[in-house]
Every structure is written in structure tokens, then in C-alpha cells.
N, C-alpha and C positions, 0 to 999 in steps of 0.2 A: 504493500500500500504506500509506503514511504517513497519508493521509487516513482510511482505514478504521480504522487503529489509534487515531487521535485520537478518532474517533467511538466506538469501543469504550471507551476510557478515560473519555470523557464520560458514557457510559451507566453505567459502573462508579461514577463519582462521584455520579451522579444516584440510583442505588440506595442508596448510603450515606446520602444526604440523606433518601430516602424511609423508610429503616429507622429514622431518628431522628425522623420525623414522629409526633407523638402520635396522630394519626388512624389511622396504620398500625400503631402499636405495640399497639393493642388489637384488631387484626384478625389472628388467628392464621393464617388462610389466606393473607393477603397477606404476612405475615412469612415463611411457608414458601416462597411463590412467589418473593419477592425474594431470599431467602437462597440458594435453589437457583440462581437466575440469576447472583447475585454469585459464587457458588462456581465456576460455569462460566467466568467471566471473569477470575478472580483470577490464574491463571498467566500468561495472555497480557499482562495489564496490568502485572504485576510485571516480566516480561521486557522489555516496551516501555519502561518507566521506566528500567531499567538501560541499555537501548539509547540512549535520549535523553541520559542522563548521559554515556555514552561518546562520543556524537557531540559534545557540548559540550566534553569534554576534548580530543577530537581537533582540533576547531576551534582551541582555545587552543594546542595544541602546534604546529599549522601556522602560526599567527600569530607565535608565538615564533620558529619556524624562519625565517620570512621577515624578521623584524625583527632577529634576533640577528646580530652580526658576529663575535663571539668563536668561534673554531673549536671549542673544547671544548664550549661551551654549545650550538652548533649540532649537534654530534654527539649530545649528550644529548637534544636536542629531536627529532632525527631518529629515534633509537631509541624514544623515547616514542611518536612518531607512528606508527611501524611497528607497535608492539605494540598500539596502540589501533585501528589499521586492521584488524588480525587479529581483535581482540575484536568490533568492530562487524560484521564480515563473518559471524562465527560466530553472533552474536545475530540478525542479519538472516535467516540460514538457519533459525534456530529459530523466528522469527516467521512465516516462510513456512509452516513445518510446522504451527504452531498455527492459522494461518488456513485451513488445508484444511478442507473441510466434514467434520463429524464424523458418524459412524454413529449415527443416533438410538437404536440399540439398545444402545450401549456401556454405559449405566448400568443396564441391565436385569439381573435375575437370570437364571439359566441352567437349562434343562432339557437334560440330556445323555442320549443313548441309545447304548449299546454293544451291538453284536450280533456273535456269532461268525459268521465267514464260512467259507471253505474250511479244512479241517484237522480236522474232527470234534471229538473230545474235547479235543485239544490247543488248538484255537481257543477252545473254551469256557474252558479253564484260563487262557489268556492274556487273554481278556475279563475274567476276575476279577482278573488282575494289573493291567490298565489301570484298572479300577474302584478298586483300592487306590491306584494311582499318583495318580489325580485326587483321591481322598480325602485323601491326604497333602498334595498341593499346596494343596487348599482349606484344610486345617488350618493350614498355614504362612502362608497369606494372611489368616487370621482369618475365613474364610467358613464358613457353616453348610451341611451336606449332609444330605439326607433322601431315602431311597429311595422311589420312587413305585411301581415294579412290577419284578418279577424272575422269571425262569424259569431254574431251575438245571438242570445237566446230570446231576447225581447223582454226579459224581466231583470235586466241589469247584469246578466252573466255572459259567459262565452261558451259556445260549443267547442270552439278551438281558437287559439290565438298564437301567432308566431311573431317573434320580434328579435331584433339584433341588439347585442350588447357589445360596445366597443370600449376597450380599456386594457391597460397593462395587467396581465395575469388573470384575465377574466375566465378563460377556460380552465386554468389550473385550479381554481376554487369552485367554479360552478359545475364542473363535470360530475361532482358527487351528488348533484341534485337529480340526476336521471333515475327514473323509476316511478313506482306507483305511490302516490300520496293519499292517505286516507283521512277523511274528516268525520267526526262524530259530533253532532249537535242537533238541537231542536229547530227545525225550519220555522220560519215566521208563519207559514201557512198551516202548521200543525196545531190543531185545536186541543188535542189531548196531551200535549207536552211530551210526546214520545221522542226519544233520541233516534235520529236516522243516521245511517252510515253510507257515505258516498265515497267514490274514488275518482282521482284525477291522475292522468299520466303526464309526466314531464320528460321531454327529450332534450338533451343538451348536445348540440353539434358544434364542432370546431369549424369556423369559417375558413375553408381552404382556398388557396389560390389555384389558378389553372395549372401552374407548374407542379403543384402537389399531387394532383389527380388528373390522369389522362381521361378525358371525356370525348368520345367520338360523337359529334353531333349528328352523324348519319344514323346513329342508333336511337335518336330522340325524335319523337313525333311532336310537332308544335301545333297547338290549337289556339286560336284567338276568338274572343267572344266579348260581349258587352258585360261590364261589371255590374253586379247587383247593387242595390242601395235601398234607402228608406223611401224612395219615391220622389216625385217632383224634380227639383233641380239636382238631386243627388244621383239620378240615373244617368249613366254615360250614354250619349247618343252614338259614340264611336266604339268600335271593338278594341278596347285597350287591355282587357284581362287576358292573361296568358296561362295556358296549361301545358306543361312539358311531361311527356310520358317516355320513360326510359324503357325501351322495348325489351332488352335482355333481362332486366331485373323486374320489370313490371312496376317500378316506382313511378308515382304520379305527384307532381308538384303544381299547385295553382296559386297565382298571385294576382291580385286585382287592386291593391291599395295605392299603387303609384299612379302618377298623372298620365303617363304615356305608356304605349305598348312596349317601347324600347326599355324603359325603366323596369317595367314588370318582367320583361324577358330576362334582363340581367339579374334581377332578384331571384327569379325562379331558378336560373342556372346556378347561382350561388348555393341555394338550398339543395338542389339536386347533387351538386358536387360534394357538399358536406355529408349528405346521407350516404352516398356511394362510398366515401372514405370511411365512414363509420361502419358500414357493412363489411368492408374489407378488413378493417382493423379488428372487428369482432371475430372474423374468421381466423385471423392470425392468433388472437388471444386464445381462442378455443383450442387451436392446434397446439399452442405452447403450454397450455395449462389443462390438458385433457385429464390428468390424474386428480388435480385439485385446483379448482378455480377460486380466485379471491372473491369474497362477498362484498368488497368495497370497490366501487368503480367499474367492475366487470361482472357484477352479479346478474342473475336472471332478471329481465325487465318485469316479469310477472310478480316478483317479490315486492311486498309492501315495505317501503323503506322508512316511512315516517307516518306517525299518527298525530292528528291535531284534535284533541278531545276538549270541546268547549265546556261541558258541565264541570269538568275537573280542572279547567284552566291549565291543561297539560299538553306539552308537545314531546313526543318520544321518538328518538331515532333508533330503529330496531337493529341496525348494523353494529353500532358501538355502545348500545345501552346507555345513551345519554338522554336525560329528561330535563326539560325546563318547565317550571310552574309559573311562567309569565308568558302565556300565549299571546296577549296583545303586543308585547314587545317583539316577539318572533315575527308576527304578521306585519310589524313595522320595520322589518329588516334586520333584526338581531339574530343573524344566522351564524356568526363566527364561532359561537360555542360549539355548534355541531360540526361545522366545516373544519375547524382546527383539529378536533378530535378525529375526524375522518381522515384527514391528511396524516396525522401521527400514526393512526392505525394502519393505513395503507403503507407507510414507510416501514413500520415494524414488520408487516407481512412480507414485504420485499426483502428486508434484511434477513428475516428468518429463512427465506428461500434461497438467498444468494450464497454461493460458496466463496471461499477466499479467492479462488482464481477468478471468479466473475468480477469481484470488486477490484482485483488487481489489473485485469486485462480489459475491463469495461466492455 
């Protein structure tokens, strides 16, 4: 592991030299490329340098312990060595986590799709609640959100809604939200006060570029039609809505919320590319983890990942056994308690499965 860390630090220093090279300073593409690479290495290099410093201090404390004859000084050296051993072990574990292979999609923007499942109008209403929850969370993170397509229920809910979230690290955190979300509450229309259970599905897709996924448009059927609306001036007189059908996979994407057919076509293509990438990634994960698949991030989509229980003011994530008894705060975007634990659990699973050679050779 130390050899690999030394090589990473060497590359980091080399990038610093390259960024100071006059030949590079006039090449904006190279500057962007090297700056991005440097940014990706900064955290691990900083932790590694602290780790090396602690190792040097530990060696000094041990030498003092071996050379010192005074009982009081030996006791002080022993305490210092013990504290430094704990520090270096903690840093070593951090370095192991940082050396784990990163998901290449983590820096991508996100396309989220929320669909009402079982529960009729109540499911649609909670789909709208989840959309607001993710909107609040994006706002807290400084991310931008933009609706791509939506189909309302007529009572303030959504049959389905898709939207884009743009921001640093959006996919790295939101990818854990994919799955079935369950809500338990008394609907406003329930006269007997009975608790109803509804489900909503959430899909989180990384927004891929054309260079990430090869999409042959000869395999795609394009249909255009007039977009629907509430009537009157909201009904488009021109055919601006676009539906793309990927013939080999059968995937269908329809977008109608943009003003022009071209904009809708571009949006639909973005979503189609993201879905195709997700399908291919899932195939690869299934092949790689055929013996034991992780329940975080790659679990079966049919599994209920989280329950929102209104009578008990409780939100429970079933993957990591984390429960919050402040449901209103969660619906206002307080998701970090769950996401931080899911990330930690995911990393622990990967570390448990990783061999020493995997960490060394990456």
C-alpha cells in the first residue's frame, strides 16, 4: 500500500510541476485536465502526508522509549507512542478507504425519476412530497434542479416526475436513494382514521455524456406529437413532444416539458443514454458479485429501502438500520444522517471484500 501511495504522491507533485510549465499554462484544455486530476488526488495525498509525519513521530517516540532510563520520561514516551499508534492506525484505515476504486459516475450530474406505485392518489401525493424533499436537499447542497417531465394526478400529486440535479458530487450521494420508498399515514380522505401504506419508486441515473455510452441512433425510433396540458393556452399547437424508443432494449423515453422539439429531443436522448448505462452497469455488477451482492447501492430494486411512518413520526432506512424520529425535518431535506451512514456502510462492505492485492494494485 505504501508503494502505491508514494506513486500517487509522485504523480501529484508531477502535476504541480506541469501546471507551472509555461507550455501548459497557455493550453486551457491541458490546464483543465491536470487540474481535475490534481483535485482527485488532493485528499489522499494530504492524508498520506499526515500519515508519514505521524509515522516519523512514532519512530522518534519509540527510540526515546528505548533509550530513556528515567521512569517518568519513559512513561511520557510510552503515552506519546500509544497515542501516535492510534493516530496512525486511524489514518491507515482512511487511506485504505481512499484507495478503493471509485465509481466513475460519482462526479456526474443526476437524473432522478419518481413514480407513484401502489396506493392510488395517496402514492401520487407522496411522490410530490419526495420531489420536494430532494429539492430541499439539493438547495442545501448548492445544487441546481430542473424538471424534465411530469405527469400530475390532478389532486396535487405526481404519477411520475423526472428532473435533473446539477452539482459537485450529486450522484455520489444521491445514488443511494434508488429503490422503493414506503409511506404509512392516514390520507386526508380517510374518514375512519385508518393508516394506509403506499409505495413510490425512485430511480437515480448518472447523466452520461455521449463519449461515455455509445448510442447508435439507427437503433432508436423517434416519434413526435403534441404535448398535453391543462387546456386552453397550455396546449401546444405544434408537435414538440418527443418519444424515443430504443428498439434493442425496448426502453421508451418521452419528454414534453421543453419549449421546442429540439430541446425535448436532446433531453430524451440524455435520459435514454443514462438508462442504457445503468442497465449495462447493473449487468456488470451482477456478473462481478454473483456469489454475494451488496445490499447498498446495488440491491434489488424491489426491496423497500426506507419507510416514512407519519403516526410514529419515524423514518427508517432498512439497509443500515438507521431511524430518525423527526420526519418533518427529513421531508425538509435532512437526509445526510442516512446518506452518510450508507456511504460508510458501502465502504466497509468494499473493504471487507477487497484483498490486499486489490488495494495495492487498484
